[in-house]
C-alpha positions as CSV (number, residue, x, y, z in Angstrom):
1,M,-22.8,-6.5,15.4
2,W,-19.0,-6.6,15.7
3,E,-18.8,-10.3,15.1
4,K,-21.1,-10.2,12.1
5,E,-19.1,-7.3,10.3
6,K,-15.8,-9.1,11.0
7,A,-17.3,-12.5,9.7
8,F,-18.4,-10.5,6.6
9,A,-15.1,-9.0,5.9
10,I,-13.3,-12.2,6.5
11,Q,-15.5,-13.9,3.9
12,R,-15.0,-11.2,1.4
13,L,-11.3,-11.7,1.7
14,K,-11.6,-15.4,1.1
15,R,-13.5,-14.6,-2.2
16,E,-10.9,-12.0,-3.1
17,I,-8.0,-14.6,-2.3
18,E,-9.8,-17.0,-4.7
19,A,-10.2,-14.3,-7.3
20,G,-6.4,-13.5,-7.1
21,K,-7.0,-10.0,-5.7
22,V,-5.1,-10.1,-2.7
23,D,-1.4,-9.1,-2.2
24,I,-0.3,-12.7,-1.2
25,E,3.1,-11.2,0.1
26,I,1.4,-10.1,3.3
27,L,-1.5,-12.6,3.5
28,D,0.3,-13.9,6.7
29,I,0.0,-10.3,8.1
30,I,-3.6,-10.2,7.3
31,E,-4.3,-13.7,8.8
32,L,-2.5,-12.5,12.0
33,I,-4.7,-9.4,12.1
34,N,-7.9,-11.1,11.5
35,A,-7.2,-13.8,13.9
36,H,-7.1,-11.3,16.7
37,K,-10.3,-10.7,18.6
38,N,-10.1,-7.0,18.4
39,Y,-9.2,-6.5,14.8
40,Y,-9.9,-7.2,11.2
41,T,-8.7,-6.0,7.8
42,T,-10.7,-4.1,5.0
43,S,-7.9,-3.4,2.5
44,T,-4.3,-3.9,2.3
45,C,-1.1,-3.6,0.1
46,S,2.6,-4.6,0.6
47,G,3.7,-1.4,-1.3
48,R,4.0,-0.9,-5.0
49,I,5.4,0.8,-7.8
50,Q,3.1,2.2,-10.6
51,V,3.7,3.8,-14.0
52,I,0.6,5.6,-15.1
53,D,-0.5,7.6,-18.4
54,I,-2.4,10.4,-16.5
55,D,-4.9,12.2,-18.4
56,N,-6.2,14.3,-15.7
57,L,-3.8,16.1,-13.4
58,S,-6.4,17.3,-11.0
59,S,-7.6,13.7,-10.3
60,M,-4.2,12.1,-11.1
61,R,-6.2,9.3,-12.7
62,G,-5.5,7.5,-15.8
63,K,-4.2,4.2,-17.4
64,R,-2.0,1.9,-15.4
65,I,0.8,0.8,-17.6
66,I,2.9,-0.9,-14.7
67,N,1.6,-1.9,-11.4
68,K,4.0,-4.1,-9.5
69,H,4.4,-5.0,-5.7
70,S,8.2,-5.6,-6.7
71,E,11.1,-3.6,-8.0
72,I,11.0,-2.1,-11.4
73,S,13.8,-1.6,-14.2
74,T,14.6,1.2,-16.5
75,Q,14.2,-1.3,-19.3
76,E,10.6,-1.5,-18.4
77,I,9.9,2.1,-18.8
78,L,11.8,3.0,-21.9
79,P,9.8,1.3,-24.5
80,L,6.3,2.4,-23.1
81,S,4.2,4.5,-25.3
82,F,1.9,7.3,-23.5
83,N,-0.4,10.0,-24.6
84,N,-0.6,12.3,-21.6
85,F,1.7,12.7,-18.6
86,L,3.6,9.7,-17.6
87,F,4.1,9.5,-13.8
88,L,6.1,7.0,-11.7
89,M,4.7,6.4,-8.4
90,A,6.3,4.6,-5.4
91,E,3.9,3.7,-2.5
92,P,4.5,2.3,0.8
93,P,2.6,-0.6,2.5
94,I,-0.8,0.3,3.6
95,F,-3.5,-1.4,5.9
96,H,-6.9,-0.5,6.8
97,I,-7.8,-2.3,9.9
98,V,-11.1,-2.0,11.9
99,A,-10.5,-2.0,15.8
100,K,-13.3,-3.1,18.1
101,D,-12.9,-0.2,20.5
102,L,-10.8,2.8,21.2
103,E,-8.4,1.0,23.4
104,A,-7.6,-1.5,20.6
105,A,-7.1,1.3,18.2
106,K,-4.7,3.2,20.1
107,K,-2.7,-0.1,20.9
108,L,-2.4,-0.5,17.0
109,L,-1.5,3.1,16.7
110,E,1.3,2.6,19.2
111,I,2.8,-0.4,17.6
112,S,2.5,1.0,14.1
113,H,4.2,4.2,15.0
114,N,7.0,2.3,16.9
115,I,7.6,0.1,13.8
116,G,7.9,3.3,11.6
117,F,4.5,3.5,10.1
118,K,4.7,7.3,10.9
119,R,1.6,8.3,9.0
120,T,-0.7,5.9,10.9
121,G,-4.0,7.4,12.3
122,I,-7.6,6.8,13.1
123,R,-9.2,7.3,9.7
124,D,-12.9,6.8,10.6
125,V,-15.1,6.2,13.4
126,K,-18.4,4.6,12.7
127,N,-20.8,2.8,15.1
128,E,-18.4,2.5,17.9
129,R,-15.7,0.9,15.6
130,F,-12.5,2.4,14.6
131,V,-10.8,2.3,11.3
132,V,-7.1,2.6,11.5
133,E,-4.9,3.5,8.4
134,V,-1.5,2.0,9.1
135,L,0.7,3.9,6.6
136,S,4.4,5.0,6.2
137,T,6.2,7.8,4.4
138,E,7.9,5.9,1.6
139,F,6.0,7.9,-1.2
140,L,7.5,9.1,-4.5
141,K,5.4,10.6,-7.4
142,I,7.3,12.1,-10.2
143,P,6.5,13.0,-13.7
144,L,8.6,11.3,-16.4
145,G,7.4,12.8,-19.6
146,K,4.5,13.9,-21.7
147,N,2.9,13.2,-25.0
148,G,5.0,10.2,-25.7
149,K,8.4,12.0,-24.9
150,L,10.4,11.1,-21.7
151,W,12.1,14.1,-20.0
152,F,15.0,12.1,-18.6
153,S,18.2,10.7,-19.9
154,N,18.8,7.0,-19.5
155,E,21.2,7.8,-16.8
156,N,18.7,10.2,-14.9
157,L,15.9,7.8,-15.3
158,N,18.1,5.1,-13.8
159,E,18.6,7.2,-10.6
160,V,14.9,7.8,-10.4
161,V,14.2,3.9,-10.6
162,K,16.9,3.2,-8.1
163,I,15.3,5.8,-5.6
164,S,11.8,4.2,-6.4
165,N,13.1,0.5,-5.6
166,A,14.9,1.8,-2.4
167,L,11.7,3.4,-1.2
168,L,9.8,0.3,-2.0
169,K,12.3,-1.9,-0.2
170,R,12.4,0.4,3.0
171,G,8.5,0.1,3.3
172,K,8.7,-3.7,2.8
173,N,11.3,-4.0,5.5
174,K,8.7,-2.7,8.0
175,L,6.6,-5.5,7.1
176,E,9.1,-8.1,8.9
177,K,8.6,-5.9,12.0
178,M,4.9,-5.7,11.7
179,R,4.8,-9.5,11.6
180,S,6.9,-9.8,14.8
181,E,4.9,-7.3,16.7
182,L,1.5,-8.8,15.5
183,K,2.8,-12.0,16.7
184,K,3.1,-10.7,20.2
185,L,-0.4,-9.3,20.4
């Protein structure tokens, strides 16, 4: 069962790579994980910054205007047109990794916590397999304006963008440590 599920996940990953849906910045990390006999990935992201026109605050869903795995600039935000609430979100790297057994899951938890992925935990247990969510704390979610009007001066918006970029960089710095630790597994 394990081998069949892992093979299916790796085949799906290959299709997603061909379709350009994989964050290639961490493809080497994904391959390190998938090459290990006790793990495979189901979803990943190297960290990103988004600007979203949110029409429903209860679900925080809306139209993505900016979605980048790299730093943004104030000049990208200033000309945006939006109809509802404009939110800026900085998000850390995230990995969903299936571990073959509890011992493998515990080992991954230990490694991830030591690197600084402090919000890592076992997210799901199904059919004796364990889904580990590797996640850090570099989150920022801030409303920038409403109904087409920004609430920040250029100077203050510059500061929000600087903070977002710094959080993104901090999260991405943990990826180097992850590469190193996974090579030791």
